[in-house]
C-alpha positions as CSV (number, residue, x, y, z in Angstrom):
1,M,107.6,50.6,129.7
2,H,106.5,53.9,131.1
3,A,108.2,54.8,134.4
4,D,105.0,54.7,136.5
5,L,103.2,51.5,135.4
6,E,100.2,52.0,137.7
7,S,99.7,55.6,136.5
8,W,99.8,54.5,132.9
9,L,97.4,51.7,133.5
10,A,95.0,54.0,135.3
11,D,95.1,56.4,132.3
12,A,94.9,53.6,129.7
13,S,91.8,52.1,131.4
14,T,89.8,55.2,130.6
15,L,88.1,56.0,127.3
16,R,89.3,59.6,127.5
17,F,92.9,58.5,127.2
18,W,92.4,56.7,123.8
19,V,90.0,59.3,122.4
20,E,92.5,62.1,123.1
21,L,95.4,60.0,121.7
22,N,93.5,59.3,118.4
23,P,90.6,61.7,118.0
24,D,90.0,60.6,114.4
25,L,89.1,57.1,115.4
26,K,85.8,56.0,117.0
27,V,84.9,54.0,120.1
28,G,81.4,52.7,120.8
29,R,79.7,53.2,117.4
30,P,77.4,50.6,115.7
31,Q,78.9,48.0,113.4
32,V,79.3,49.1,109.8
33,A,77.4,47.6,106.8
34,P,79.1,45.2,104.3
35,L,81.0,46.9,101.5
36,F,80.1,44.4,98.8
37,E,78.2,41.2,98.1
38,V,79.6,37.9,96.9
39,D,77.7,36.2,94.1
40,D,77.9,32.4,93.4
41,G,80.6,32.9,90.7
42,W,82.9,34.8,92.9
43,R,82.3,32.4,95.8
44,Q,83.3,29.5,93.7
45,E,86.4,31.3,92.6
46,L,87.4,32.0,96.3
47,W,86.7,28.4,97.2
48,S,88.9,27.2,94.4
49,D,91.7,29.4,95.6
50,L,91.4,28.2,99.2
51,L,91.2,24.5,98.3
52,T,94.1,24.5,95.9
53,E,96.4,27.4,97.0
54,G,95.2,27.7,100.6
55,Y,94.8,31.5,100.3
56,F,93.2,34.3,98.4
57,H,94.6,37.7,97.6
58,L,92.1,40.5,96.9
59,G,93.3,44.0,95.8
60,P,92.3,47.1,97.8
61,R,88.8,46.6,99.1
62,L,88.6,48.7,102.2
63,P,87.9,52.5,102.1
64,A,91.1,54.4,101.5
65,E,90.3,57.2,104.0
66,H,89.6,54.5,106.7
67,I,92.9,52.8,106.0
68,A,94.8,56.2,106.1
69,R,93.2,57.0,109.5
70,M,94.2,53.7,110.9
71,A,97.7,53.9,109.7
72,A,98.2,57.4,111.1
73,A,96.8,56.3,114.4
74,L,99.0,53.3,114.6
75,L,102.1,55.5,114.0
76,R,100.8,57.7,116.9
77,L,100.9,54.7,119.2
78,R,104.4,53.9,118.0
79,E,105.5,57.5,119.0
80,R,104.1,56.8,122.5
81,H,105.9,53.4,122.7
82,I,102.5,51.6,122.9
83,P,102.3,48.1,121.3
84,P,100.3,48.1,118.0
85,V,97.8,45.6,119.4
86,F,96.3,48.4,121.5
87,M,94.7,49.6,118.2
88,Y,92.0,47.1,119.1
89,V,90.6,49.7,121.5
90,Y,89.1,51.4,118.4
91,D,86.0,50.5,116.4
92,D,87.9,50.9,113.2
93,F,89.7,47.6,113.5
94,Y,86.6,45.7,114.5
95,N,84.8,47.2,111.5
96,L,86.8,44.7,109.4
97,Y,84.2,42.0,110.0
98,G,81.3,44.4,109.3
99,Y,82.9,45.5,105.9
100,L,83.7,41.9,105.0
101,H,80.5,40.3,106.4
102,A,79.2,39.0,103.0
103,L,82.6,37.6,102.1
104,L,83.1,35.8,105.4
105,A,79.5,34.5,105.4
106,A,80.0,33.1,101.9
107,L,83.1,31.2,103.0
108,L,82.3,30.2,106.6
109,G,78.5,30.2,106.6
110,P,76.1,33.0,107.8
111,G,76.5,32.0,111.4
112,F,80.3,32.6,111.4
113,R,82.0,34.0,114.6
114,V,85.0,36.1,115.4
115,L,87.8,34.4,117.2
116,P,89.6,36.3,120.0
117,D,92.8,36.2,117.9
118,L,93.8,39.7,116.9
119,W,97.1,41.4,116.2
120,A,98.7,44.4,114.6
121,W,102.2,45.0,113.4
122,C,104.6,47.8,112.8
123,V,107.7,46.4,111.0
124,E,110.3,49.2,111.0
125,P,112.7,49.7,108.0
126,G,116.0,48.0,108.4
127,P,117.7,44.6,108.1
128,T,117.0,43.5,111.7
129,Q,113.3,44.1,111.5
130,K,110.7,41.4,110.6
131,G,107.2,40.2,111.5
132,W,106.3,36.7,112.6
133,S,108.4,33.7,111.6
134,P,107.1,30.7,109.6
135,H,104.1,29.1,111.3
136,R,100.6,27.7,110.8
137,D,97.9,29.6,112.6
138,R,96.2,26.4,113.9
139,D,96.3,22.6,113.7
140,Y,94.8,20.8,110.8
141,N,91.5,20.2,112.7
142,S,90.7,23.7,111.2
143,L,90.3,21.9,107.9
144,G,87.4,19.7,106.8
145,P,88.0,16.2,105.2
146,S,88.3,17.7,101.7
147,G,90.4,20.7,102.8
148,Q,87.5,23.1,103.3
149,P,88.3,25.7,106.0
150,R,86.5,25.7,109.3
151,S,88.4,28.9,110.2
152,L,90.2,31.7,108.3
153,S,92.8,34.3,109.0
154,I,92.3,37.7,107.4
155,W,95.3,40.0,107.1
156,V,95.1,43.7,105.9
157,P,98.1,46.0,105.2
158,L,97.6,49.6,106.2
159,T,100.7,50.7,104.2
160,E,102.2,49.1,101.0
161,A,103.6,45.7,101.7
162,T,106.6,45.0,99.5
163,T,109.5,42.5,99.3
164,W,111.6,45.4,100.7
165,N,109.6,46.0,103.9
166,G,108.5,42.5,104.8
167,C,105.4,41.5,102.8
168,M,103.8,38.1,103.5
169,Y,105.2,34.9,102.1
170,V,103.3,31.6,101.8
171,L,103.9,28.0,100.7
172,P,100.8,27.3,98.6
173,A,98.8,24.4,99.8
174,L,99.2,22.3,96.7
175,R,103.0,22.8,96.9
176,D,103.2,21.8,100.6
177,P,103.4,18.0,101.1
178,H,103.0,18.5,104.9
179,Y,99.7,20.3,104.3
180,I,98.5,17.6,101.9
181,A,99.5,14.9,104.4
182,R,98.2,16.9,107.5
183,V,101.6,16.8,109.1
184,K,102.6,19.7,111.4
185,K,106.1,20.4,110.0
186,Y,107.6,23.7,108.7
187,D,110.4,22.8,106.3
188,V,110.2,23.7,102.6
189,T,111.5,21.1,100.2
190,N,111.7,23.3,97.1
191,L,112.4,27.0,97.8
192,Q,111.0,27.9,94.3
193,D,107.6,27.0,95.6
194,I,107.6,29.9,98.0
195,R,105.3,32.8,96.9
196,A,105.7,36.4,97.9
197,L,102.4,38.4,98.3
198,P,103.1,42.1,97.9
199,A,99.9,44.1,98.6
200,E,98.6,47.6,98.4
201,P,97.1,49.4,101.4
202,G,93.6,48.2,102.2
203,S,94.0,44.8,100.4
204,V,92.4,41.8,101.9
205,L,94.4,38.6,102.2
206,G,92.9,35.5,103.6
207,W,94.2,32.0,104.2
208,T,93.2,28.7,105.8
209,Q,94.7,28.2,109.2
210,G,96.8,25.2,108.1
211,L,98.7,27.3,105.6
212,L,102.4,27.8,106.2
213,H,103.1,31.6,106.0
214,W,105.4,34.2,107.4
215,S,106.6,37.8,107.2
216,G,109.6,38.7,105.2
217,R,112.5,40.6,106.7
218,S,112.6,44.4,106.1
219,S,115.6,46.1,104.6
220,T,117.5,49.4,104.2
221,R,115.5,49.8,101.0
222,A,112.2,50.0,102.9
223,R,110.9,53.6,102.7
224,A,108.4,53.3,105.6
225,P,107.2,50.9,108.2
226,R,105.0,48.0,107.1
227,L,101.8,48.5,109.1
228,S,99.2,45.7,109.1
229,F,96.6,44.0,111.3
230,S,94.7,40.7,111.3
231,I,91.6,39.0,112.7
232,E,90.6,35.3,112.7
233,F,87.2,33.8,112.1
234,Q,85.5,30.4,112.3
235,R,82.4,28.6,111.3
236,G,79.6,29.0,113.8
237,D,78.7,25.3,113.7
238,A,82.3,24.2,114.6
239,P,83.5,23.8,118.2
240,P,85.3,27.0,119.4
241,F,89.0,27.0,118.4
242,N,89.5,29.7,121.1
243,A,87.2,31.4,123.6
244,P,85.2,33.5,123.9
245,L,83.8,33.7,120.3
246,L,82.6,37.2,119.3
247,D,79.4,38.2,117.5
248,P,80.4,39.9,114.1
249,L,77.3,42.1,114.3
250,E,78.2,43.6,117.7
251,L,81.3,45.5,118.7
252,P,82.8,44.6,122.1
253,P,82.3,47.2,124.9
254,F,85.3,49.3,125.7
255,E,86.2,47.4,128.9
256,R,86.0,44.1,127.1
257,R,88.4,45.3,124.4
258,L,91.0,46.0,127.1
259,G,90.6,42.5,128.4
260,L,90.9,41.1,124.8
261,I,94.1,43.1,124.2
262,G,95.6,41.7,127.4
263,K,94.7,38.2,126.2
264,Q,96.4,38.8,122.9
265,I,99.7,39.8,124.5
266,Q,99.5,36.7,126.8
267,Q,98.8,34.2,124.0
268,Y,101.3,35.6,121.5
269,R,104.3,36.1,123.9
270,H,106.2,33.4,122.1
271,M,105.8,35.3,118.7
272,Y,106.3,39.0,119.6
273,E,108.2,41.1,122.1
274,V,105.8,43.9,123.2
275,G,108.3,45.9,125.2
276,T,109.4,46.2,128.8
277,G,106.5,46.1,131.3
278,F,103.7,45.3,128.8
279,D,103.7,41.6,129.8
280,R,102.7,42.8,133.3
281,V,100.2,45.2,131.7
282,A,98.6,42.3,129.9
283,D,98.2,40.3,133.1
284,R,96.6,43.3,134.9
285,L,94.2,43.9,132.0
286,V,93.0,40.3,131.9
287,E,92.6,40.3,135.7
288,R,90.7,43.6,135.7
289,F,88.6,43.2,132.6
290,P,87.7,39.4,132.3
291,I,86.3,38.5,128.9
292,S,84.8,35.0,129.5
């Protein structure tokens, strides 16, 4: 952590600090419009993927120039030793649920909401580097009686995700006896059932929150860091899986974003080391910028 914690917090609590750090990104603009519509045929195809495989994997769907700006900005945070999750100061990351509004409404209903479950990753090249270990994002109460999702995780790579730099891996739902039986276990009986999900920058990957998934380990063959981010969503007519739920048509005010970032660090401490001092930063942000 920076030598003077209080001084850094004072700076980071100002809009000016973040605008000067990444002048190409925006703060405080209106939500963006959907990029595409989802017709009945495509909706049925996506539903089929979710009910059988537990996930869908779309090719690049987000604007290339937008993805490039976000990747460059995330690397700028890395240079300043600021955890990637602080990218959620910027509109550009919340724009995901504007761009994908039609897709999310088709799968979760038009009244869907955004969960306060956000993260970003910078997996460096090298054999010691990796993202999150095997896990299920939520209990099986996130699935309906027939396996239909009440909530979804959306994951987007900002750089190419390959088997060399730690792409996502999943155990497809139909190959996972624990998923079928609704048992919260993490072992894999047949390793050949595991599926790697390489992805180009700007691709959109989504999965039910009962799906077993994880990041691969990076390697010396990785040519660049694997940069990515994720946001979680739920049906509007289901009880909140986390609070407070966010309106997908409105971007949170700047101060609330700081509180949300603090909450993320607090709730994912068991999954990710954010660096010396940032646990205390998170506590201070939540105290100073309450989000409830």
